[in-house]
MARTI-883800 format. One record per residue (C-alpha): x negated, y negated, z negated; chain. Coordinates in steps of 0.1 Angstrom, whole numbers, plus 2048, in hexadecimal, padded with zeros to 3 digits. Example, Ala and Ser with C-alpha at 12.3 -4.5 7.8 and 13.67 -1.06 7.14 Angstrom:
! residues 2
+-----+-----+-----+---+
:   u :   v :   w : c :
+-----+-----+-----+---+
: 785 : 82D : 7B2 : A :
: 777 : 80B : 7B9 : A :
+-----+-----+-----+---+
This chain:
! residues 332
+-----+-----+-----+---+
:   u :   v :   w : c :
+-----+-----+-----+---+
: 751 : 83A : 79D : A :
: 73F : 851 : 7B9 : A :
: 753 : 844 : 7DF : A :
: 75D : 866 : 7DF : A :
: 771 : 86C : 7C5 : A :
: 786 : 853 : 7CF : A :
: 786 : 85A : 7F6 : A :
: 775 : 83C : 7FE : A :
: 753 : 837 : 816 : A :
: 74C : 813 : 80C : A :
: 73F : 80B : 7EC : A :
: 750 : 7E8 : 7EC : A :
: 770 : 7FB : 7F1 : A :
: 772 : 80F : 7CF : A :
: 787 : 7FD : 7B2 : A :
: 785 : 817 : 79C : A :
: 768 : 81B : 77E : A :
: 76C : 836 : 765 : A :
: 787 : 84E : 758 : A :
: 78A : 865 : 73B : A :
: 7A3 : 87C : 732 : A :
: 7BC : 873 : 714 : A :
: 7D1 : 897 : 711 : A :
: 7DA : 8B2 : 725 : A :
: 7E5 : 89D : 743 : A :
: 7E4 : 881 : 734 : A :
: 7C6 : 869 : 742 : A :
: 7B5 : 842 : 73F : A :
: 7A1 : 832 : 75A : A :
: 799 : 810 : 75E : A :
: 794 : 7F8 : 77F : A :
: 784 : 7D9 : 787 : A :
: 792 : 7C1 : 7A1 : A :
: 779 : 7AA : 7B4 : A :
: 786 : 785 : 7B5 : A :
: 78F : 789 : 7D8 : A :
: 78C : 7AA : 7F0 : A :
: 783 : 7AB : 815 : A :
: 7A3 : 7B7 : 81F : A :
: 7BD : 7B5 : 7FF : A :
: 7B3 : 78E : 7F7 : A :
: 7C6 : 777 : 7E0 : A :
: 7E1 : 760 : 7EC : A :
: 7F5 : 74A : 7D6 : A :
: 7DE : 74B : 7B9 : A :
: 7E6 : 771 : 7B7 : A :
: 7D8 : 794 : 7BD : A :
: 7E5 : 7A3 : 7D8 : A :
: 7F8 : 7BE : 7D0 : A :
: 7EF : 7DA : 7EB : A :
: 7CC : 7D6 : 7D2 : A :
: 7E4 : 7E5 : 7B7 : A :
: 7F4 : 7FD : 7CF : A :
: 7CD : 804 : 7DC : A :
: 7C2 : 807 : 7B5 : A :
: 7E2 : 827 : 7AF : A :
: 7D7 : 833 : 7CE : A :
: 7B4 : 83B : 7C4 : A :
: 7BF : 84A : 7A2 : A :
: 7CF : 869 : 7B4 : A :
: 7AD : 874 : 7CE : A :
: 79C : 873 : 7A9 : A :
: 7B2 : 880 : 78F : A :
: 7B7 : 89E : 7AF : A :
: 791 : 8A7 : 7AB : A :
: 785 : 89E : 78A : A :
: 7A0 : 8A8 : 777 : A :
: 7B5 : 8C3 : 78D : A :
: 798 : 8CE : 79D : A :
: 7A4 : 8C9 : 7C2 : A :
: 786 : 8CD : 7D9 : A :
: 773 : 8B5 : 7EA : A :
: 784 : 8B8 : 814 : A :
: 7A5 : 8BE : 806 : A :
: 7C3 : 8A7 : 812 : A :
: 7D7 : 895 : 7FD : A :
: 7F5 : 88E : 80B : A :
: 810 : 871 : 7FC : A :
: 832 : 879 : 7FC : A :
: 843 : 861 : 7E5 : A :
: 832 : 841 : 7DA : A :
: 842 : 824 : 7C5 : A :
: 834 : 806 : 7B4 : A :
: 83C : 7E5 : 79E : A :
: 82A : 7C8 : 791 : A :
: 82E : 7AE : 777 : A :
: 827 : 78D : 78A : A :
: 819 : 77C : 770 : A :
: 801 : 791 : 763 : A :
: 7F0 : 795 : 78F : A :
: 7E1 : 76E : 78C : A :
: 7C0 : 76E : 79C : A :
: 7A7 : 761 : 783 : A :
: 77E : 755 : 785 : A :
: 772 : 777 : 77A : A :
: 77D : 797 : 788 : A :
: 798 : 7AA : 778 : A :
: 795 : 7C6 : 760 : A :
: 7B1 : 7E5 : 761 : A :
: 7B9 : 800 : 74A : A :
: 7CE : 819 : 75A : A :
: 7E3 : 833 : 746 : A :
: 7E9 : 84C : 75C : A :
: 804 : 86D : 754 : A :
: 803 : 88E : 76C : A :
: 826 : 89F : 76F : A :
: 836 : 8B9 : 786 : A :
: 814 : 8C9 : 788 : A :
: 818 : 8E9 : 7A1 : A :
: 7FE : 902 : 7AA : A :
: 7FA : 91E : 7C7 : A :
: 7E7 : 93D : 7C1 : A :
: 7D8 : 92D : 7A6 : A :
: 7D0 : 90A : 7BC : A :
: 7D9 : 8E8 : 7B3 : A :
: 7F6 : 8E0 : 7CD : A :
: 80C : 8C1 : 7C3 : A :
: 816 : 8A9 : 7A6 : A :
: 820 : 88A : 79B : A :
: 809 : 86C : 78C : A :
: 81A : 850 : 77B : A :
: 802 : 833 : 772 : A :
: 805 : 814 : 75B : A :
: 7F2 : 7F7 : 75D : A :
: 7E5 : 7DF : 744 : A :
: 7CE : 7C1 : 749 : A :
: 7BF : 7AD : 72D : A :
: 7D7 : 7C4 : 718 : A :
: 7F8 : 7B6 : 72D : A :
: 810 : 7CB : 73C : A :
: 805 : 7C9 : 765 : A :
: 818 : 7E4 : 776 : A :
: 823 : 805 : 77C : A :
: 81F : 81B : 79A : A :
: 82F : 844 : 7A1 : A :
: 822 : 85B : 7BB : A :
: 829 : 87E : 7C4 : A :
: 815 : 88C : 7D8 : A :
: 806 : 8AF : 7E3 : A :
: 7E2 : 8BF : 7ED : A :
: 7D7 : 8D4 : 811 : A :
: 7BC : 8EB : 815 : A :
: 7AB : 8E1 : 836 : A :
: 7B5 : 900 : 844 : A :
: 7D8 : 8FE : 839 : A :
: 7D6 : 8D7 : 843 : A :
: 7CA : 8E4 : 869 : A :
: 7E9 : 8F9 : 86B : A :
: 802 : 8DA : 860 : A :
: 7F2 : 8C1 : 877 : A :
: 7E6 : 8D6 : 895 : A :
: 7D9 : 8C4 : 8AF : A :
: 7DC : 8A3 : 89F : A :
: 7C7 : 8B2 : 884 : A :
: 7A5 : 8A8 : 88B : A :
: 79B : 881 : 885 : A :
: 77F : 87D : 899 : A :
: 795 : 889 : 8B8 : A :
: 7B4 : 878 : 8A7 : A :
: 7A4 : 85A : 8A9 : A :
: 794 : 858 : 8CD : A :
: 7B8 : 85F : 8DA : A :
: 7C4 : 843 : 8C5 : A :
: 7D7 : 821 : 8D5 : A :
: 7C5 : 807 : 8D8 : A :
: 7D3 : 7E9 : 8BD : A :
: 7F4 : 7D4 : 8CB : A :
: 7F0 : 7B0 : 8CA : A :
: 7FD : 7A5 : 8A5 : A :
: 812 : 789 : 89A : A :
: 803 : 769 : 88C : A :
: 7F2 : 76E : 86A : A :
: 805 : 758 : 855 : A :
: 825 : 765 : 85D : A :
: 81A : 785 : 84C : A :
: 805 : 772 : 831 : A :
: 7DF : 778 : 843 : A :
: 7C7 : 764 : 84B : A :
: 7B6 : 77B : 862 : A :
: 7C5 : 785 : 885 : A :
: 7B2 : 7A8 : 880 : A :
: 7C4 : 7B1 : 85D : A :
: 7E5 : 7AD : 86E : A :
: 7F6 : 7CE : 86F : A :
: 818 : 7C4 : 882 : A :
: 819 : 7BB : 8AD : A :
: 83F : 7A6 : 8B9 : A :
: 853 : 7B9 : 8C3 : A :
: 86A : 795 : 8C9 : A :
: 882 : 7A3 : 8AB : A :
: 881 : 78C : 88B : A :
: 886 : 7B0 : 875 : A :
: 872 : 7CA : 88F : A :
: 84D : 7CC : 898 : A :
: 83A : 7E3 : 8A5 : A :
: 81C : 7F4 : 88E : A :
: 7F9 : 7E7 : 899 : A :
: 7E2 : 7FF : 891 : A :
: 7BA : 7F5 : 893 : A :
: 7A5 : 815 : 88B : A :
: 788 : 7FE : 888 : A :
: 794 : 7EB : 86B : A :
: 77C : 7F3 : 84E : A :
: 796 : 7F4 : 833 : A :
: 7B2 : 806 : 841 : A :
: 79E : 81E : 854 : A :
: 77F : 81A : 839 : A :
: 776 : 842 : 844 : A :
: 782 : 856 : 865 : A :
: 7AA : 867 : 862 : A :
: 7BA : 877 : 879 : A :
: 7DC : 866 : 870 : A :
: 7EB : 83F : 866 : A :
: 7E0 : 839 : 842 : A :
: 7FC : 839 : 82A : A :
: 7E8 : 818 : 81D : A :
: 7EF : 805 : 840 : A :
: 815 : 810 : 842 : A :
: 818 : 803 : 81C : A :
: 809 : 7E5 : 82B : A :
: 81F : 7E5 : 845 : A :
: 83B : 7E3 : 831 : A :
: 82D : 7C5 : 81A : A :
: 823 : 7B2 : 83B : A :
: 847 : 7BA : 850 : A :
: 857 : 7AF : 82E : A :
: 843 : 78E : 830 : A :
: 84B : 789 : 84D : A :
: 871 : 787 : 84B : A :
: 86A : 76D : 82E : A :
: 855 : 758 : 845 : A :
: 849 : 73D : 843 : A :
: 850 : 73F : 81F : A :
: 837 : 750 : 809 : A :
: 842 : 773 : 7FE : A :
: 833 : 789 : 7E0 : A :
: 83A : 7AF : 7E3 : A :
: 83C : 7BB : 7C2 : A :
: 848 : 7DA : 7C2 : A :
: 850 : 7F5 : 7DE : A :
: 863 : 819 : 7DF : A :
: 855 : 829 : 7FB : A :
: 858 : 84F : 80D : A :
: 845 : 861 : 823 : A :
: 854 : 87A : 83D : A :
: 83E : 87C : 853 : A :
: 81A : 876 : 860 : A :
: 815 : 859 : 87A : A :
: 7FD : 861 : 893 : A :
: 7E4 : 849 : 8A6 : A :
: 7E9 : 850 : 8CB : A :
: 817 : 844 : 8CD : A :
: 823 : 825 : 8C1 : A :
: 833 : 81D : 8A2 : A :
: 851 : 807 : 899 : A :
: 85A : 7F7 : 878 : A :
: 87F : 7EB : 873 : A :
: 889 : 7D7 : 855 : A :
: 8AD : 7D8 : 842 : A :
: 8BF : 7C1 : 82E : A :
: 8BA : 7D0 : 807 : A :
: 8D3 : 7D8 : 7EB : A :
: 8CA : 7B5 : 7DE : A :
: 8C0 : 794 : 7EF : A :
: 89C : 79A : 7E1 : A :
: 89A : 7BB : 7F3 : A :
: 88F : 7C5 : 80F : A :
: 891 : 7EE : 820 : A :
: 882 : 7FB : 83C : A :
: 874 : 818 : 855 : A :
: 857 : 822 : 865 : A :
: 863 : 836 : 884 : A :
: 850 : 84A : 8A2 : A :
: 85C : 85A : 8BB : A :
: 881 : 855 : 8B2 : A :
: 876 : 861 : 88F : A :
: 872 : 852 : 870 : A :
: 84E : 858 : 85D : A :
: 850 : 841 : 842 : A :
: 86C : 82C : 82D : A :
: 874 : 818 : 80E : A :
: 87D : 7FA : 7FC : A :
: 868 : 7D6 : 7FB : A :
: 86E : 7C3 : 7DB : A :
: 864 : 79E : 7DF : A :
: 85A : 77D : 7CA : A :
: 858 : 75B : 7DD : A :
: 83A : 748 : 7CB : A :
: 852 : 727 : 7CC : A :
: 844 : 700 : 7C1 : A :
: 855 : 6F2 : 7A1 : A :
: 874 : 6DB : 7A5 : A :
: 867 : 6BB : 7B8 : A :
: 84E : 6CB : 7CD : A :
: 855 : 6DA : 7EF : A :
: 856 : 701 : 803 : A :
: 836 : 706 : 80E : A :
: 82C : 720 : 828 : A :
: 819 : 742 : 81D : A :
: 7F6 : 730 : 82F : A :
: 7FD : 713 : 81A : A :
: 80B : 721 : 7FD : A :
: 7EC : 72F : 7EE : A :
: 7D8 : 714 : 7EC : A :
: 7EF : 6FD : 7DE : A :
: 7FB : 6FB : 7B9 : A :
: 7F0 : 70E : 799 : A :
: 80C : 72F : 793 : A :
: 811 : 71A : 771 : A :
: 828 : 702 : 784 : A :
: 836 : 718 : 798 : A :
: 857 : 72D : 798 : A :
: 860 : 751 : 7A3 : A :
: 881 : 754 : 7B5 : A :
: 88A : 76D : 7CB : A :
: 88C : 769 : 7F0 : A :
: 8B1 : 75E : 801 : A :
: 8C4 : 779 : 811 : A :
: 8B9 : 78A : 831 : A :
: 8CD : 796 : 84E : A :
: 8C6 : 7AF : 866 : A :
: 8D6 : 7CA : 878 : A :
: 8D7 : 7EF : 866 : A :
: 8CE : 810 : 877 : A :
: 8CB : 834 : 86C : A :
: 8B2 : 840 : 856 : A :
: 8A1 : 862 : 85B : A :
: 882 : 877 : 84E : A :
: 849 : 86D : 84C : A :
: 822 : 87A : 832 : A :
: 802 : 867 : 82A : A :
: 7EB : 85B : 814 : A :
+-----+-----+-----+---+
């Protein structure tokens, strides 16, 4: 798959391998997940759920360009994104994972004959077994319209030059990470609130120049915040429902706040910049826990422990955190 079709600069970041049209607005694509990835590494003998999210993200530009004639250089902007995974089929194995993606496009909007927006629904299979679903509503803007929308922030190289240096991250194992450079949260001294750590030189999150915080970084921050609240026990983000309200800029600090969800296995969160909510969502969690007679293990140890078949999956304990009012953020 050519890199430009999935908006990636590095060959190693391309996950999709083929596509074909089944019928009007119905498509099938294939993807391959490597046994490990430079950023989305397996843990607890499971593939990283964010690898599934990135796979779904790549389907957006692919179909926009090849099926709906969106010119290269147009900007595709997330408004809503959600996913849900069948955890039992997320297991890592001795071979790369081969995926089949069933894609359905609805709510297609055109302005003056040009593609403007749609909702993409994805259903993924692995070895014939259901792996997960994802849904995204996004819009498309020409370079001229995008410049008007973004104003002074719309030029990528200038925005990157003005970016704040990354704050010092919290300990990697608290967010299920091994390397400090992969941490996207910085401490505020509270257990339910962090500063977003934005490293514009990160090779995966900033694979190519952009003028704002990428949507994948916000989704990664949501996952890490949920894991930080759950620490030191491991947690797997098996689902998210998110909304992008405003762009998150690179030249101002940004804050992540976590609140209790409606059930014990859910957490709500907001990402705020300049006293405005730019991104909001809910994360669904499951925790790999050792079978009866075995101890709980911190996240950094659990990935090398007993095989998944000897574990049971349980929701995390209820999390208490002060609630704050929600407001309104876009991105890809």
